[in-house]
C-alpha positions in Angstrom: -2.3 64.2 18.0 -4.3 67.4 18.4 -6.8 65.8 20.8 -4.3 65.6 23.7 -3.2 69.2 23.1 -6.7 70.6 23.1 -7.6 68.5 26.2 -4.6 70.0 28.0 -5.5 73.6 26.9 -9.1 73.0 28.0 -7.9 71.9 31.4 -5.8 75.1 31.6 -8.7 77.3 30.6 -10.8 75.7 33.2 -8.2 76.4 35.9 -8.0 80.0 34.7 -11.8 80.5 34.9 -12.0 78.8 38.4 -9.0 80.2 40.1 -8.0 83.6 38.5 -10.0 86.8 38.8 -10.6 88.2 35.3 -12.7 91.2 34.4 -16.2 90.3 33.3 -15.8 90.7 29.6 -12.5 88.7 29.4 -14.0 86.0 31.6 -17.0 85.7 29.2 -14.7 85.6 26.1 -12.5 82.9 27.7 -15.6 80.9 28.4 -16.7 81.2 24.8 -13.3 80.1 23.6 -13.4 77.1 25.9 -16.8 76.1 24.5 -15.6 76.5 20.9 -12.6 74.2 21.7 -14.9 71.7 23.4 -17.1 71.5 20.3 -14.0 71.0 18.2 -12.8 68.2 20.5 -15.7 66.1 19.4 -14.1 65.7 15.9 -10.5 65.4 16.9 -10.5 61.6 17.6 -11.6 60.9 14.1 -9.2 63.5 12.7 -6.2 62.1 14.6 -7.1 58.6 13.4 -7.1 59.8 9.7 -4.1 62.1 10.0 -1.4 59.5 9.0 -3.3 58.5 5.9 -4.3 61.9 4.5 -2.0 65.0 4.3 -4.9 67.4 4.1 -6.2 66.0 7.4 -2.7 66.2 8.8 -2.6 69.9 8.0 -6.1 70.5 9.5 -5.0 68.8 12.7 -1.8 70.9 12.8 -3.9 74.0 12.4 -6.1 73.0 15.4 -3.0 72.2 17.5 -1.4 75.6 16.7 -4.6 77.5 17.5 -4.8 75.7 20.9 -1.2 76.5 21.7 -1.8 80.2 20.7 -4.8 80.3 22.9 -2.8 79.0 25.9 0.0 81.6 25.1 -2.5 84.4 24.9 -4.1 83.6 28.3 -0.8 83.0 30.1 0.7 86.2 28.7 -2.3 88.2 29.8 -2.3 86.8 33.3 1.5 87.5 33.6 1.0 91.1 32.6 -2.0 91.7 34.9 0.0 90.1 37.8 3.0 92.3 37.2 0.7 95.4 37.1 -0.8 94.4 40.4 2.6 94.7 42.1 2.7 98.5 41.3 2.7 100.7 44.4 -0.7 101.7 45.6 0.1 105.4 44.9 0.1 104.5 41.2 -3.3 102.7 41.5 -5.0 104.9 38.8 -2.2 104.0 36.3 -2.8 100.3 37.1 -6.5 100.5 36.4 -5.9 102.2 33.1 -3.2 99.7 32.1 -5.5 96.8 33.1 -8.3 98.2 31.0 -5.9 98.6 28.1 -4.6 95.0 28.4 -8.2 93.7 28.7 -9.2 95.5 25.5 -6.2 94.0 23.7 -7.0 90.7 25.1 -10.6 90.9 23.8 -9.4 91.6 20.3 -6.9 88.8 20.4 -9.5 86.3 21.7 -11.9 87.3 19.0 -9.1 86.6 16.4 -8.5 83.2 17.9 -12.2 82.4 17.8 -12.4 83.5 14.2 -9.6 81.1 13.3 -11.3 78.2 15.1 -14.5 79.0 13.2 -12.7 78.9 9.9 -11.0 75.6 10.8 -14.3 74.1 11.9 -16.0 75.1 8.7 -13.3 73.3 6.6 -13.6 70.0 8.4 -16.4 68.8 6.2 -14.1 69.2 3.2 -11.8 66.5 4.7 -14.6 64.1 5.6 -13.9 64.4 9.4 -16.8 63.1 11.4 -18.0 63.2 15.0 -16.2 61.3 17.7 -16.4 57.5 17.5 -17.3 57.5 13.8 -13.8 57.2 12.4 -11.4 54.4 11.7 -7.8 54.7 12.4 -5.6 54.3 9.3 -2.7 53.5 11.6 -4.7 51.0 13.7 -5.9 49.2 10.6 -2.3 48.8 9.3 -1.1 47.7 12.7 -4.0 45.3 13.2 -2.9 43.4 10.1 0.7 43.5 11.2 0.0 42.4 14.7 -2.6 39.7 14.1 -1.1 36.4 15.4 -1.8 32.7 15.0 -0.2 29.7 16.7 1.4 28.6 13.4 4.2 29.8 11.3 6.8 29.8 14.1 10.2 31.2 13.1 12.8 28.5 13.7 15.5 31.1 13.9 14.1 32.7 17.1 16.1 32.0 20.2 14.0 29.8 22.4 13.1 31.1 25.9 13.8 27.7 27.5 13.5 28.8 31.1 10.2 30.7 30.4 8.8 27.8 28.4 9.5 25.4 31.2 7.7 27.6 33.8 4.6 28.2 31.7 4.3 24.6 30.5 4.6 23.4 34.2 1.8 25.9 35.2 -0.5 24.7 32.3 0.1 21.0 32.7 0.6 20.4 36.5 -0.9 23.3 38.4 -4.6 22.6 38.7 -5.2 25.4 41.2 -4.7 28.2 38.7 -7.2 28.8 35.9 -5.9 32.0 34.2 -2.2 32.4 33.5 -0.7 35.6 32.2 2.4 36.5 30.3 3.1 40.2 30.7 5.7 42.5 29.1 6.6 45.4 26.9 5.7 45.3 23.2 8.2 43.4 21.2 9.6 41.5 24.2 8.4 38.1 23.0 5.1 37.4 24.7 3.4 36.0 21.6 6.6 34.0 20.7 6.6 32.4 24.1 2.9 31.7 24.0 3.3 30.0 20.5 6.1 27.8 21.8 4.0 26.7 24.8 0.8 26.2 22.7 2.7 23.8 20.4 4.7 22.1 23.1 4.3 18.3 23.0 3.3 18.1 26.7 0.7 20.8 26.3 -0.8 19.2 23.1 -1.2 15.9 24.9 -2.7 17.4 28.1 -5.8 19.1 26.7 -8.9 17.8 25.0 -9.3 20.9 22.9 -7.2 24.0 22.2 -7.9 27.4 20.7 -5.9 30.5 19.9 -7.5 33.9 19.5 -6.0 37.3 18.9 -7.7 40.3 20.6 -6.9 43.7 19.2 -7.5 47.1 20.6 -10.5 47.4 18.3 -11.8 43.8 18.8 -15.4 42.7 18.4 -16.7 40.2 21.0 -18.7 38.3 18.5 -15.7 37.7 16.3 -13.6 36.5 19.2 -16.2 34.1 20.6 -17.0 32.8 17.1 -13.3 32.3 16.3 -12.8 30.2 19.5 -16.0 28.2 18.7 -14.7 27.3 15.2 -11.5 25.9 16.6 -12.9 23.9 19.6 -15.7 22.4 17.5 -13.4 21.8 14.6 -16.1 23.0 12.2 -16.3 25.4 9.2 -19.7 26.5 10.4 -20.3 30.2 10.3 -21.4 31.9 13.5 -22.2 35.4 12.1 -26.0 34.9 12.5 -25.7 34.4 16.3 -25.6 37.3 18.8 -23.0 37.7 21.6 -25.1 36.0 24.3 -25.9 33.0 22.1 -22.2 32.6 21.1 -21.2 32.9 24.8 -23.7 30.2 25.8 -22.7 27.9 23.0 -19.0 28.1 23.8 -19.7 27.7 27.5 -21.7 24.5 26.9 -19.1 23.1 24.6 -16.2 23.7 27.0 -18.1 22.5 30.0 -16.7 19.1 31.2 -13.7 19.2 28.8 -10.1 20.0 29.6 -9.5 23.0 27.4 -6.8 25.5 26.7 -7.6 28.9 25.2 -4.8 31.4 24.4 -6.0 35.0 24.4 -3.2 36.9 22.7 -2.6 40.6 23.0 -5.5 41.6 25.2 -5.4 45.3 26.2 -8.1 46.1 28.8 -10.1 44.7 31.7 -13.2 45.5 29.7 -12.1 43.3 26.9 -11.5 40.4 29.3 -14.8 40.8 31.0 -16.6 40.7 27.7 -15.3 37.1 26.9 -14.5 35.6 30.3 -18.0 34.4 31.1 -17.7 32.0 28.1 -14.9 30.0 29.8 -16.3 27.6 32.5 -14.2 26.9 35.6 -14.3 23.1 35.6 -11.7 22.4 38.3 -10.2 19.8 35.9 -7.1 21.6 34.9 -8.6 23.7 32.1 -6.6 26.9 31.4 -6.8 30.3 29.8 -3.4 31.8 28.8 -3.3 35.5 28.3 -0.6 37.7 26.8 -0.9 41.4 27.6 1.2 44.6 28.0 -0.8 45.7 31.0 -0.2 44.0 34.3 -3.5 45.2 35.7 -5.3 43.2 33.0 -3.5 40.1 34.2 -4.3 40.7 37.8 -8.0 41.4 36.9 -8.2 38.0 35.2 -7.0 36.2 38.3 -6.0 38.2 41.4 -4.5 35.1 43.0 -2.2 34.3 40.1 1.3 35.9 39.8 1.8 37.1 36.2 4.8 35.8 34.3 6.9 38.9 33.7 9.0 38.8 30.5 12.5 40.0 31.0 14.8 41.7 28.5 17.3 39.4 26.9 20.8 39.1 28.4 23.8 40.3 26.3 24.6 36.7 25.5 21.1 35.7 24.4 20.8 39.0 22.4 24.0 38.2 20.6 22.8 34.6 19.8 19.5 35.9 18.5 21.2 38.5 16.4 23.6 36.0 14.8 20.8 33.6 14.0 19.0 36.4 12.1 21.9 38.3 10.6 24.0 35.3 9.6 21.3 33.2 8.2 23.4 32.1 5.2 26.3 31.0 7.4 26.4 27.4 8.3 27.8 27.8 11.9 26.1 31.2 12.4 29.5 32.6 13.6 30.1 36.3 13.1 33.1 37.2 11.0 35.8 38.8 13.2 35.8 42.1 11.2 32.0 42.5 11.9 32.0 41.3 15.5 32.7 44.7 17.2 30.2 46.7 15.1 27.7 43.9 15.5 28.0 44.1 19.3 27.3 47.8 19.2 24.2 47.2 17.1 22.9 44.6 19.5 23.6 46.9 22.5 21.4 49.6 20.9 18.5 47.2 21.0 18.7 47.1 24.8 17.6 43.5 25.1 14.4 43.8 23.1 14.0 40.7 20.9 11.8 42.4 18.2 14.4 45.1 17.6 17.2 42.5 17.4 15.2 40.4 15.0 14.4 43.4 12.8 18.0 44.6 12.6 19.3 41.1 12.1 17.0 40.6 9.2 18.1 43.9 7.7 21.7 42.9 7.9 21.2 39.3 6.7 22.2 40.2 3.1 24.9 42.7 4.0 28.4 41.6 4.5 30.5 44.7 4.2 31.7 46.6 7.3 30.6 49.9 5.7 27.0 48.6 5.4 26.9 47.5 9.0 28.3 50.9 10.1 25.7 52.7 8.1 23.0 50.7 9.9 24.5 51.4 13.3 24.5 55.1 12.6 20.9 55.2 11.4 19.2 52.7 13.7 16.8 55.1 15.3 15.8 56.7 12.0 15.4 53.2 10.4 13.0 52.2 13.2 11.0 55.4 12.8 10.7 55.1 9.0 9.6 51.4 8.9 5.8 51.6 8.9 5.5 47.9 10.0 8.4 47.7 12.4 9.5 48.2 16.0 8.2 51.8 16.4 4.8 50.8 15.0 4.5 47.9 17.4 5.5 50.1 20.4 3.2 52.9 19.2 0.2 50.7 20.0 1.0 51.1 23.7 0.9 54.9 23.3 -2.4 54.9 21.4 -3.9 52.8 24.2 -3.1 55.4 26.9 -5.8 57.6 28.2 -5.4 61.3 27.4 -4.2 62.2 30.9 -1.3 59.8 30.6 -0.1 60.6 27.1 1.5 63.9 28.0 3.1 62.3 31.1 4.6 59.6 28.9 5.8 62.1 26.3 7.5 64.2 29.0 9.8 61.3 29.7 11.4 61.9 26.3 13.2 64.9 27.7 15.5 62.8 29.7 18.7 61.5 28.1 19.3 57.9 27.0 19.7 55.5 30.0 19.1 58.3 32.4 18.0 57.2 35.9 15.0 59.4 36.8 14.3 60.2 40.4 10.6 59.5 41.0 10.0 62.4 43.4 11.6 64.9 41.1 9.5 63.6 38.2 6.3 64.0 40.3 7.3 67.7 41.0 8.0 68.3 37.3 4.6 66.8 36.2 2.8 68.9 38.8 4.6 72.2 37.8 3.8 71.5 34.1 0.1 71.2 34.9 0.0 67.6 33.9 -1.5 66.5 37.3 -5.1 67.5 38.1 -6.1 69.4 41.2 -9.1 67.4 42.5 -8.7 67.4 46.2 -6.2 64.6 46.5 -2.5 65.1 47.2 -1.1 65.9 43.8 2.1 63.9 44.6 -0.1 60.8 45.2 -1.9 61.3 41.8 1.5 61.6 40.1 2.7 58.5 41.8 -0.4 56.6 40.6 0.3 57.9 37.0 3.8 56.6 37.2 2.7 53.2 38.5 0.1 52.9 35.7 2.9 53.6 33.1 5.0 50.9 34.8 2.0 48.5 34.9 1.6 49.1 31.1 5.3 48.2 30.6 6.1 51.6 29.2 8.4 52.6 32.1 10.8 50.4 34.0 11.5 50.4 37.7 15.2 51.1 38.4 15.1 51.1 42.2 12.4 50.8 45.0 12.5 52.2 48.5 12.3 50.2 51.8 8.5 50.5 51.7 8.4 49.1 48.2 7.6 52.4 46.4 9.3 53.4 43.2 12.4 55.5 44.0 14.0 55.6 40.6 12.8 54.7 37.1 14.0 54.7 33.5 12.6 54.4 30.1 13.8 51.9 27.4 15.7 53.6 24.6 13.2 52.6 22.0 10.3 53.8 24.1 12.2 57.1 24.5 12.5 57.3 20.7 8.8 56.8 20.5 8.1 59.6 23.0 10.4 62.0 21.1 9.0 61.2 17.6 5.4 61.6 18.8 6.3 64.8 20.6 8.1 66.4 17.6 4.9 66.0 15.5 3.1 68.2 18.0 6.0 70.5 18.9 5.7 69.2 22.5 9.4 68.8 23.1 12.8 69.1 21.5 16.3 68.0 22.5 19.4 70.1 21.7 22.8 68.4 21.5 24.6 70.5 18.9 25.9 74.1 18.9 23.8 76.7 17.0 20.9 74.4 16.4 17.7 76.4 17.0 14.6 74.4 18.2 11.5 74.6 15.9 8.9 77.4 16.5 6.3 76.8 19.2 8.4 74.1 21.0 6.9 73.9 24.5 9.6 71.9 26.3 13.4 72.0 25.7 16.1 69.7 27.0 19.7 70.9 26.6 22.4 68.3 26.4 25.2 70.6 25.3 27.8 72.7 26.8 26.9 75.6 24.5 23.6 77.4 24.9 24.1 80.2 22.3 21.0 79.0 20.5 18.8 80.2 23.4 18.9 83.8 22.1 17.0 82.7 19.0 14.7 80.1 20.5 10.9 80.5 20.6 9.8 82.6 23.6 6.8 80.4 24.4 8.9 77.7 26.1 7.2 76.3 29.2 10.1 74.3 30.5 13.9 74.3 30.1 15.9 71.4 31.4 19.7 71.2 31.4 21.5 67.8 31.6 25.2 67.4 32.3 26.6 64.7 30.0 30.2 63.6 29.5 31.2 65.7 32.5 30.6 68.9 30.5 28.9 71.8 32.3 27.3 74.7 30.4 27.4 78.3 31.5 23.9 79.7 31.8 22.8 83.3 31.8 19.6 83.5 33.9 19.1 87.1 32.9 18.7 86.0 29.3 16.2 83.3 30.4 14.3 85.8 32.5 14.1 88.3 29.7 13.4 85.8 26.8 11.2 83.1 28.3 8.6 84.8 30.4 6.2 81.9 30.4 8.6 79.2 31.6 7.2 77.2 34.4 10.0 74.7 34.9 13.7 75.5 35.0 16.1 72.6 35.8 19.7 73.9 36.2 21.4 70.6 37.0 25.0 70.6 35.8 25.1 74.4 34.9 27.2 77.3 36.1 25.2 80.4 36.6 26.4 83.7 35.2 26.1 86.8 37.4 25.4 84.9 40.6 22.0 83.6 41.8 18.5 83.4 40.6 16.8 86.7 39.7 13.5 87.7 41.4 11.9 88.2 38.0 11.8 84.5 37.3 8.2 83.3 37.9 8.8 79.5 37.6 6.7 77.1 39.6 9.7 74.7 39.8 13.4 75.5 39.9 15.9 72.8 40.4 19.6 73.7 40.9 22.3 71.3 42.0 
């Protein structure tokens, strides 16, 4: 996770060099620091990929992340001091020049110390077998690939059938000859593959097509393997296709499918590039042949067929969620009826899943051999930690969506973890927060428009949900699923990106960059890390906290964002000494 931190710091250093006047020596030293971090960036993708499987690599990545944060702190502190000196009255100009020289000398020494640390870290990478970019294999991705790989067989008879969804897709496959590519779109764990399996094995579908094939496309797929896998199924042969190249396999598949009425299910496809690499092998025969895609990304579905409306999977209703839970948790019960003493606690457990079938199935399976109320209560109280601990469970499946994000979107997604559970986020406010935090680039376009594009991309990837749209069909409010929020928080804590305080006297970890306060007590602020970049207060349960802005001004000099929603301000208004780019007060 160091790659996105270093990318962000590099962006910040670039802005400093382009927009802020530095003395010549400091400018050159910052330039050298940026070049060192750029060289280090070449190895970070491989290091991040190996981090989860090797504690030594994890520590190495942590060192890189810390040195990048320290570099950012150093630069921002220097700029703050120089800017404060520049406000000195012109009669004290000589004193300013001397102080600026003094600060620059200190800055040079500190930059040299940072570069020495980077050099030491770089030297040690060979010990851990960390290679250049593109040469590594993700330990996490290998595990998840095995976990996620699907086939049309082995359907779980306990899964609640999506009767309405099945009827819609079967009708499109069997009766709609105008559409060629049909897509099922939705968040990870929502049941796309389950629905595709039900449809693939449906009696009407089986009777309608001359040949059928099911292929799973991962994030790290190989075109040859995908095409070869389809060929094996449609030719019904055990022939090996390894000796053929991509173009040969594409031509062979095209020729075999030409003139036949075929159905190919392409499960879990992630990108338009992946689709383009295999789409040419599927002839458009005009005879009712179909390709059925499942994807988390709406843009992939529209790219496959711009005229086709993707089938959006919805979260399960309370009634359906309860039925699914009972089928999994009460597997030994003949009538699958929940005992009265467990019904209330069971309802609370189901509610925590927020309509996500995978989460319901996992928890139902966990409880299938537990019959005591105390055992169910224990599960309810540890749901989030259970999901986080399970290496092959809900969090791991959802994490695939995070890993697939481009670097510029990862921080934007993680930032959403600051908002409380079920919080309805105002889109315009979110844009302003992202901009103030430096998460939106300055490239000549309106930054609000770029931020809106970023939010829409997260929505298209089914990582954020639309809560309300405006009259002109733009996103007005949005929210994030509780389990997606848990993912954002868990990933953020690894890299000290954000922390949430709910309890009295609990001090955030050192180097935490963004802090959300969901407590009426803020005593812990006195002992918090001074390098905070944002401080957001949220009023929950009608509790307001009393905030001393003089303390914030004195303690957190690098804060860019201060959201005072639901707070009472001690000693009146906002002091002039606060240099935030964004202050929100209600």
